N, C-alpha and C positions, 0 to 999 in steps of 0.2 A: 401244308407246304405251299399250295397255290395261294392261300390267303397271305402268307408271309411275303411271297413274291409280289403280289398286288399292292400290299401296304408299302413295300420298299420302293416300287416303281412310282407310286403316288407321291410319297414323301420326296423322292428324288426330283421329280418334275416341279413340285411346289418350291423346294429349296432353290432349284435352278431359276425359277421365275422370280423369286424374292431377290436373289443375288443380282440378276439382270436388271430388275427394277431399281435396285439401290445404286447402280452405277457400275462403271467398268474400271474403277481404280484398282491398280495392282496392290498386293499386300504392302509393298514398300512405300506406297503413296498414301496409305490409309492414315487418317487422323486417329487419335486414341479412342474416341467414341465409336468410330467405324470398326476398330479391332474388337472392342468389347462386344458390340452387337453381333459381329460375325462369329465370335467364339460361342456366344450363347445360342445362336441359330444352329451351329454345328452340334452342340450338345443336345438341344431340344429335338433335333431331327432324328437322333439315334434312339430316343426313348420309345416312341410308338413302334419303331421297327423291331427293337429287341424284345419288347414286352407286349404280347398280344392282348393282355388283360386291360391295357389302357386303350380307351376308344380313340380311333384315328383322329376324330375331330379335336380331341384334347391336345393333340400334338400340332395340328394345323393352325388353330386359332392363335396360340402364342407367336407363331412365326409371322402372321400378318400384323399382330400388335407391335412386334419389334420393327417391322417395316414402317409402320406409321410413326413410331418413335424416331426412327432414323430420319424420315422426312421432316418431322417436327424440329429435331435438333439442328438439322442442316438449315432449315428456314430461319430459325431464331438466331443461329450463329452468324448468318449473313446479315441480319438486321441489327444485331446488338454486339458491339465490340467487346463488352465485358463478358458476355456469355461465351463468345468465341474464344477469348483468352482462358476462361474457366474450363471449357471443354477440350481445347486443343493445346493450351499453353502458348508460349511466345518463342519466336526464334531467339537463339542465344549466340552471341559472338564468341568464338573460341580464340581467334587470332585477329589482331588489328594491326595497323601500321606500327604500333608501339611494341608488338610482340604477343606472346601467349598471355591470355587473361586468366590467371590462376584461379581467381575467385569463381569465375564462370565454369571452368572445367571441374572444379570441386563440387559445384552445385549439381552437375550432371553425373557425378561419380566417375569421371574420366581421369586419365593420367596423361602426362606429357607423351608417354609412349603411344597412347591411343591417338593423340593429335598428330604425331609423326606418321603413324600408320595411315591415317586419313589423308595426310599430305601426299604420301607416296601413292596411295590408291587413286588420288586425283591426277596423278601424273607429274608431280613435282618432287624433286629430290630434297630440296631445302626449303625451310620456312622463309628464307630470304626472297623466294620467288612469289610469296603470297602477300597480298594486301589484306584480304579478309578471308576468314574461314567461319562459316555459320552453321550451327546445328539447327535444322529446320524442325517444325513442329511434328512432322511425320517421321523423324529420325534420320532423314537423309542429311548429308553434309554438303553444303555448297561452298565452292572456292572461287574467290575473285583474285586472279593473279595481278601482280604489278605490271606496269607497261613493258618492262624489259623481258618478262617471262611469257608474253603472249605467244601463241603458236607461230605467228609470223611476227617476229620481234621488230619493234620500231628502231632498236639500236642497230640491227642489221641493215636497215634502210637509211640509217643516219638521219632519222627524223626526231627532233627534240619535242617531246610532248609530256604533259603532266600525267601522273598516275591517274587511273580511273577513280572516280569519286563514288562514294557509297550513297545510293539513292535512298530516300526516306519516304515511305508512303504517307501521304497526308489525307487522302480520301480513298476509301475502299467500299464498294457496294453502297455508295450514297451516304456513307458515314464519315464524319470529319474526326480526325484524331488530334485533339487539342494538345495532347502530350507531345506529339511529334511536331506540332507548330512551335512549341517552346524550344525543342531541340534544334530546329532549323532557323529559329528567329524569324519565321515567316509571319507577316501581318495578315490576320484573318480578313480584314476589310479589303486589302489589296488582292487577296486570293479570290474573294467574292467578285470584285471588279474584273479580275482576269477572266473568270468564268462567264461573266455577263457579256464579255466581248464575243463569246461563242454561243450566246443565247442559252446558257445552261446554268442550272443551279446545282448545289452540292448533291442533292438527292438524285440528280440525273447522271452523276459521274460514276463510271464503272471503276476506274482507278486513276489516281493522279499521284505520281511520285516526283520528288524534287531532289536533285543532286546539289552538292555544295559548289559545283562550278556553274550553277544557274540553269542547268538543263531541266526542262519540265516535260514529263511524259504524261499526256492526258488522253483518256478515252471516254467519250460520252456514249450513253446507251444508244444503240442503233446507228452509230457513226464510226468512221475510221479513226485510228489513233492520230494524235497531234504531238509533235515534238518541237519544242521551241525554247527560246531563252528570254526570260523576262524577270526583272527584279521584283521580288515579292517581299523584301525586307524594308523596314522603315528607314534604316540608315543607308540603304542602297548598296550594302556590302553583302558578299556571300558569306555564309557560315563557314567557320574553319573546319578542316577535315576532322580534327580530334573531337569536335562537338557532336558529330553525327554518331549516335550510339543506338544499340538495340538491346532490349532486355531479354 
C-alpha cells in the first residue's frame, strides 16, 4: 500500500512539473499537437500507478521525452510556416461581408445552425451584425462585427466611418508570407524599404499585419509596437476588401 502511494505521489509531481514546463495555456487555447501530447501524457502517467510490475522509471522517461518533443515542435513551428500549418492547420473564414462561406463550413463539418449558434454565443443576434467570423486553429471562433454593431455604436454617435478592415499577417516570428503578399498586392521591396526606416529586417519582426485601409501594425523584437499608414503597393492603391481572404 505504501509503495502504491509513493508511486502515485511521484508520478503526480512529475506530471505537474511537465505540464508547468510546457506552458499555461488552457485546454481551449491548445493547438492540435498540444492536445495530442497532453492526452498521451495522461495515459502514460496512469500505467505505472496502476501496474506495480512496471518499473517507475519506465513511466517517467516517456513523460520527459514527450516534453522534449513538445518544445521541439513549438520551436520548429515558430521558425517554419509550412510546419506550423501542418501541425496547427490554418484559420478558416466562416462568414465574410458576402455572407456565409458554405465551402468552408463544409470542410469543417459544420452547419449553418452551428454558425448561427456561434453568432449568438458571441453576443450577436443576426449575421447582419458580423463582418467576419473565423474558426481559429485552436477551435475558438473569433468574430469581427461591422461598424454599426460595435458595443458603442458609431451610428448612435452619428459618426460616418467605414467598416473595420480585415488585417492580413505579412510577417510572423521573422518569417515572410509571400502568399499573403499576393493577397494584399504588397510589394516586397517596398516592405523591406519600410522596415529599413526602422532599422529592422524581416527576421527581426515579431509581427507585421496590414489592413486594406493601409493601416500597418508592426512590432520589432525588443521594441514597442508601431501603428502607421504607408503605401506598400506598387500602384499606390489599397487592396479591395473582398481580396483579403484566409484559408
